[in-house]
The first five atom37 places (N, CA, C, CB, O) and aatype in JSON, in Angstrom:
{
  "aatype": [12, 11, 2, 2, 11, 19, 2, 1, 11, 6, 9, 3, 16, 2, 15, 13, 19, 0, 9, 10, 11, 11, 18, 11, 11, 11, 19, 15, 11, 16, 6, 6, 15, 15, 11, 9, 13, 10, 16, 11, 19, 7, 9, 9, 3, 11, 15, 7, 2, 10, 3, 6, 2, 18, 11, 2, 10, 4, 9, 14, 5, 6, 5, 6],
  "atom_mask": [
    [1, 1, 1, 1, 1],
    [1, 1, 1, 1, 1],
    [1, 1, 1, 1, 1],
    [1, 1, 1, 1, 1],
    [1, 1, 1, 1, 1],
    [1, 1, 1, 1, 1],
    [1, 1, 1, 1, 1],
    [1, 1, 1, 1, 1],
    [1, 1, 1, 1, 1],
    [1, 1, 1, 1, 1],
    [1, 1, 1, 1, 1],
    [1, 1, 1, 1, 1],
    [1, 1, 1, 1, 1],
    [1, 1, 1, 1, 1],
    [1, 1, 1, 1, 1],
    [1, 1, 1, 1, 1],
    [1, 1, 1, 1, 1],
    [1, 1, 1, 1, 1],
    [1, 1, 1, 1, 1],
    [1, 1, 1, 1, 1],
    [1, 1, 1, 1, 1],
    [1, 1, 1, 1, 1],
    [1, 1, 1, 1, 1],
    [1, 1, 1, 1, 1],
    [1, 1, 1, 1, 1],
    [1, 1, 1, 1, 1],
    [1, 1, 1, 1, 1],
    [1, 1, 1, 1, 1],
    [1, 1, 1, 1, 1],
    [1, 1, 1, 1, 1],
    [1, 1, 1, 1, 1],
    [1, 1, 1, 1, 1],
    [1, 1, 1, 1, 1],
    [1, 1, 1, 1, 1],
    [1, 1, 1, 1, 1],
    [1, 1, 1, 1, 1],
    [1, 1, 1, 1, 1],
    [1, 1, 1, 1, 1],
    [1, 1, 1, 1, 1],
    [1, 1, 1, 1, 1],
    [1, 1, 1, 1, 1],
    [1, 1, 1, 0, 1],
    [1, 1, 1, 1, 1],
    [1, 1, 1, 1, 1],
    [1, 1, 1, 1, 1],
    [1, 1, 1, 1, 1],
    [1, 1, 1, 1, 1],
    [1, 1, 1, 0, 1],
    [1, 1, 1, 1, 1],
    [1, 1, 1, 1, 1],
    [1, 1, 1, 1, 1],
    [1, 1, 1, 1, 1],
    [1, 1, 1, 1, 1],
    [1, 1, 1, 1, 1],
    [1, 1, 1, 1, 1],
    [1, 1, 1, 1, 1],
    [1, 1, 1, 1, 1],
    [1, 1, 1, 1, 1],
    [1, 1, 1, 1, 1],
    [1, 1, 1, 1, 1],
    [1, 1, 1, 1, 1],
    [1, 1, 1, 1, 1],
    [1, 1, 1, 1, 1],
    [1, 1, 1, 1, 1]
  ],
  "atom_positions": [
    [[0.83, -1.18, 0.0], [0.0, 0.0, 0.0], [0.88, 1.25, 0.0], [-0.94, 0.0, 1.21], [1.8, 1.36, 0.81]],
    [[0.6, 2.18, -0.89], [1.4, 3.4, -0.99], [1.03, 4.38, 0.11], [1.21, 4.05, -2.35], [-0.13, 4.48, 0.54]],
    [[2.04, 5.11, 0.55], [1.81, 6.16, 1.54], [1.61, 7.46, 0.77], [3.01, 6.27, 2.55], [2.56, 8.03, 0.24]],
    [[0.38, 7.94, 0.7], [0.05, 9.14, -0.06], [0.06, 10.41, 0.78], [-1.29, 8.98, -0.71], [-0.44, 11.44, 0.33]],
    [[0.61, 10.34, 1.98], [0.66, 11.53, 2.83], [1.6, 12.56, 2.22], [1.11, 11.16, 4.27], [2.63, 12.22, 1.65]],
    [[1.22, 13.8, 2.34], [2.04, 14.89, 1.85], [2.87, 15.41, 3.02], [1.17, 16.04, 1.21], [2.33, 15.74, 4.08]],
    [[4.17, 15.48, 2.81], [5.05, 16.01, 3.84], [5.07, 17.53, 3.71], [6.49, 15.4, 3.73], [5.8, 18.08, 2.89]],
    [[4.26, 18.19, 4.53], [4.11, 19.65, 4.45], [5.44, 20.37, 4.68], [3.08, 20.13, 5.47], [5.72, 21.38, 4.02]],
    [[6.24, 19.87, 5.6], [7.52, 20.5, 5.89], [8.43, 20.48, 4.66], [8.2, 19.81, 7.08], [9.1, 21.46, 4.36]],
    [[8.44, 19.36, 3.96], [9.27, 19.23, 2.76], [8.79, 20.18, 1.67], [9.25, 17.79, 2.25], [9.61, 20.79, 0.98]],
    [[7.49, 20.31, 1.51], [6.93, 21.23, 0.5], [7.31, 22.66, 0.85], [5.4, 21.08, 0.41], [7.73, 23.42, -0.03]],
    [[7.15, 23.04, 2.13], [7.51, 24.39, 2.55], [8.99, 24.66, 2.33], [7.15, 24.59, 4.02], [9.36, 25.74, 1.87]],
    [[9.83, 23.69, 2.65], [11.27, 23.85, 2.46], [11.6, 23.99, 0.99], [12.03, 22.65, 3.06], [12.39, 24.86, 0.62]],
    [[11.02, 23.17, 0.15], [11.28, 23.25, -1.29], [10.82, 24.58, -1.86], [10.58, 22.1, -2.03], [11.49, 25.15, -2.72]],
    [[9.68, 25.08, -1.41], [9.18, 26.38, -1.86], [10.13, 27.49, -1.45], [7.77, 26.65, -1.3], [10.44, 28.39, -2.23]],
    [[10.6, 27.42, -0.2], [11.51, 28.43, 0.32], [12.82, 28.43, -0.46], [11.78, 28.21, 1.81], [13.35, 29.49, -0.79]],
    [[13.35, 27.25, -0.74], [14.59, 27.13, -1.5], [14.41, 27.71, -2.91], [15.05, 25.66, -1.58], [15.3, 28.38, -3.42]],
    [[13.27, 27.46, -3.53], [13.0, 27.99, -4.87], [12.96, 29.52, -4.84], [11.66, 27.44, -5.41], [13.49, 30.17, -5.74]],
    [[12.34, 30.08, -3.81], [12.29, 31.54, -3.66], [13.69, 32.1, -3.47], [11.38, 31.94, -2.47], [14.04, 33.11, -4.08]],
    [[14.5, 31.45, -2.64], [15.87, 31.91, -2.41], [16.7, 31.86, -3.69], [16.53, 31.06, -1.33], [17.5, 32.76, -3.94]],
    [[16.52, 30.82, -4.48], [17.28, 30.71, -5.74], [16.91, 31.84, -6.7], [17.01, 29.35, -6.41], [17.79, 32.4, -7.36]],
    [[15.62, 32.18, -6.77], [15.19, 33.29, -7.63], [15.79, 34.6, -7.14], [13.65, 33.39, -7.67], [16.26, 35.41, -7.93]],
    [[15.77, 34.79, -5.82], [16.3, 36.02, -5.24], [17.82, 36.11, -5.46], [15.97, 36.1, -3.73], [18.35, 37.18, -5.73]],
    [[18.5, 34.97, -5.34], [19.95, 34.94, -5.57], [20.28, 35.38, -6.98], [20.5, 33.53, -5.3], [21.22, 36.15, -7.19]],
    [[19.51, 34.9, -7.96], [19.73, 35.3, -9.35], [19.58, 36.8, -9.51], [18.76, 34.57, -10.29], [20.38, 37.45, -10.19]],
    [[18.55, 37.35, -8.88], [18.28, 38.78, -8.97], [19.41, 39.59, -8.33], [16.94, 39.12, -8.29], [19.89, 40.57, -8.91]],
    [[19.83, 39.18, -7.15], [20.83, 39.93, -6.39], [22.22, 39.81, -7.0], [20.86, 39.45, -4.95], [23.0, 40.75, -6.95]],
    [[22.54, 38.67, -7.58], [23.9, 38.45, -8.07], [24.08, 38.71, -9.56], [24.31, 37.05, -7.75], [25.08, 38.29, -10.15]],
    [[23.12, 39.38, -10.18], [23.24, 39.67, -11.62], [24.44, 40.56, -11.92], [21.97, 40.34, -12.14], [25.18, 40.31, -12.87]],
    [[24.63, 41.59, -11.11], [25.75, 42.5, -11.32], [26.49, 42.7, -10.01], [25.25, 43.86, -11.87], [25.97, 42.42, -8.93]],
    [[27.71, 43.18, -10.12], [28.5, 43.47, -8.92], [27.83, 44.56, -8.09], [29.94, 43.88, -9.3], [27.85, 44.52, -6.86]],
    [[27.24, 45.54, -8.77], [26.57, 46.64, -8.08], [25.38, 46.14, -7.26], [26.12, 47.7, -9.09], [25.2, 46.54, -6.11]],
    [[24.55, 45.27, -7.85], [23.39, 44.76, -7.12], [23.83, 43.9, -5.93], [22.47, 43.95, -8.05], [23.17, 43.89, -4.89]],
    [[24.93, 43.18, -6.08], [25.46, 42.39, -4.97], [25.91, 43.29, -3.83], [26.63, 41.51, -5.44], [25.63, 43.02, -2.66]],
    [[26.62, 44.36, -4.17], [27.09, 45.29, -3.14], [25.94, 45.99, -2.44], [28.03, 46.33, -3.76], [25.98, 46.2, -1.23]],
    [[24.91, 46.35, -3.19], [23.73, 46.98, -2.59], [23.09, 46.02, -1.59], [22.7, 47.39, -3.67], [22.75, 46.42, -0.48]],
    [[22.94, 44.77, -1.97], [22.35, 43.77, -1.08], [23.2, 43.6, 0.18], [22.21, 42.42, -1.8], [22.67, 43.63, 1.29]],
    [[24.51, 43.42, 0.02], [25.39, 43.21, 1.17], [25.42, 44.42, 2.1], [26.8, 42.89, 0.69], [25.57, 44.27, 3.31]],
    [[25.26, 45.62, 1.53], [25.19, 46.83, 2.35], [23.88, 46.88, 3.12], [25.34, 48.08, 1.46], [23.87, 47.21, 4.3]],
    [[22.78, 46.56, 2.45], [21.46, 46.59, 3.1], [21.38, 45.62, 4.27], [20.37, 46.26, 2.1], [20.76, 45.93, 5.29]],
    [[21.99, 44.45, 4.15], [21.92, 43.47, 5.23], [23.03, 43.67, 6.26], [22.0, 42.07, 4.66], [23.08, 42.94, 7.26]],
    [[23.92, 44.65, 6.03], [24.91, 45.02, 7.04], [26.19, 44.22, 7.03], [0.0, 0.0, 0.0], [26.91, 44.21, 8.03]],
    [[26.5, 43.56, 5.94], [27.74, 42.78, 5.87], [28.91, 43.66, 5.45], [27.58, 41.61, 4.89], [30.03, 43.49, 5.95]],
    [[28.67, 44.59, 4.54], [29.71, 45.55, 4.16], [29.19, 46.97, 4.38], [30.15, 45.34, 2.68], [27.98, 47.2, 4.46]],
    [[30.14, 47.92, 4.48], [29.73, 49.32, 4.61], [29.65, 49.95, 3.22], [30.72, 50.11, 5.51], [29.91, 49.28, 2.21]],
    [[29.3, 51.22, 3.17], [29.09, 51.88, 1.87], [30.35, 51.93, 1.02], [28.58, 53.29, 2.08], [30.28, 52.01, -0.21]],
    [[31.52, 51.89, 1.66], [32.76, 51.92, 0.89], [33.24, 50.52, 0.49], [33.85, 52.62, 1.68], [34.28, 50.38, -0.15]],
    [[32.48, 49.48, 0.86], [32.79, 48.12, 0.43], [33.62, 47.32, 1.4], [0.0, 0.0, 0.0], [34.01, 46.19, 1.1]],
    [[33.91, 47.88, 2.57], [34.68, 47.16, 3.59], [33.76, 46.29, 4.44], [35.46, 48.14, 4.48], [32.61, 46.64, 4.68]],
    [[34.29, 45.14, 4.88], [33.51, 44.28, 5.75], [33.15, 45.0, 7.04], [34.27, 42.99, 6.06], [33.96, 45.76, 7.58]],
    [[31.94, 44.76, 7.53], [31.52, 45.31, 8.8], [32.37, 44.69, 9.9], [30.0, 45.03, 9.05], [32.89, 43.58, 9.75]],
    [[32.52, 45.41, 10.99], [33.34, 44.95, 12.11], [32.97, 43.54, 12.57], [33.22, 45.92, 13.28], [33.85, 42.75, 12.92]],
    [[31.69, 43.22, 12.57], [31.23, 41.89, 13.02], [31.68, 40.76, 12.1], [29.72, 41.88, 13.13], [31.66, 39.6, 12.52]],
    [[32.07, 41.07, 10.89], [32.42, 40.03, 9.91], [33.92, 39.98, 9.6], [31.66, 40.25, 8.64], [34.36, 39.09, 8.88]],
    [[34.7, 40.92, 10.11], [36.11, 41.01, 9.75], [36.95, 39.82, 10.2], [36.69, 42.25, 10.32], [37.89, 39.44, 9.5]],
    [[36.63, 39.23, 11.33], [37.49, 38.18, 11.88], [36.91, 36.78, 11.73], [37.74, 38.45, 13.33], [37.34, 35.86, 12.43]],
    [[35.96, 36.6, 10.84], [35.42, 35.26, 10.6], [36.45, 34.4, 9.88], [34.11, 35.35, 9.79], [37.22, 34.9, 9.05]],
    [[36.45, 33.13, 10.18], [37.39, 32.2, 9.54], [36.71, 31.52, 8.36], [37.9, 31.15, 10.55], [36.47, 30.31, 8.38]],
    [[36.41, 32.3, 7.34], [35.81, 31.77, 6.13], [36.81, 32.0, 5.01], [34.42, 32.45, 5.81], [37.18, 33.14, 4.74]],
    [[37.26, 30.94, 4.35], [38.23, 31.12, 3.27], [37.66, 32.01, 2.17], [38.64, 29.76, 2.68], [36.53, 31.81, 1.71]],
    [[38.44, 32.99, 1.76], [38.02, 33.87, 0.67], [38.77, 33.49, -0.59], [38.26, 35.35, 1.04], [39.92, 33.05, -0.53]],
    [[38.12, 33.67, -1.71], [38.7, 33.34, -3.0], [39.88, 34.25, -3.29], [37.64, 33.45, -4.11], [39.79, 35.47, -3.12]],
    [[40.97, 33.67, -3.72], [42.16, 34.45, -4.08], [42.07, 34.87, -5.53], [43.44, 33.64, -3.82], [41.7, 34.09, -6.4]],
    [[42.43, 36.11, -5.79], [42.39, 36.61, -7.18], [43.75, 36.6, -7.8], [41.82, 38.01, -7.24], [43.91, 36.98, -8.96]]
  ]
}
């Protein structure tokens, strides 16, 4: 017998992930839109420097 129950949590998670992917595309289209987003959420300041709260995180950054 098949289990036809709908996992509401999984549906909600999948919907949320789809929304985030769409938003990511919008925000990361250009360098300017990325900087605007990062400034609005408080990760960087207007001059492009990391906020004090993020300066000492141990996250590997891409080398250019």
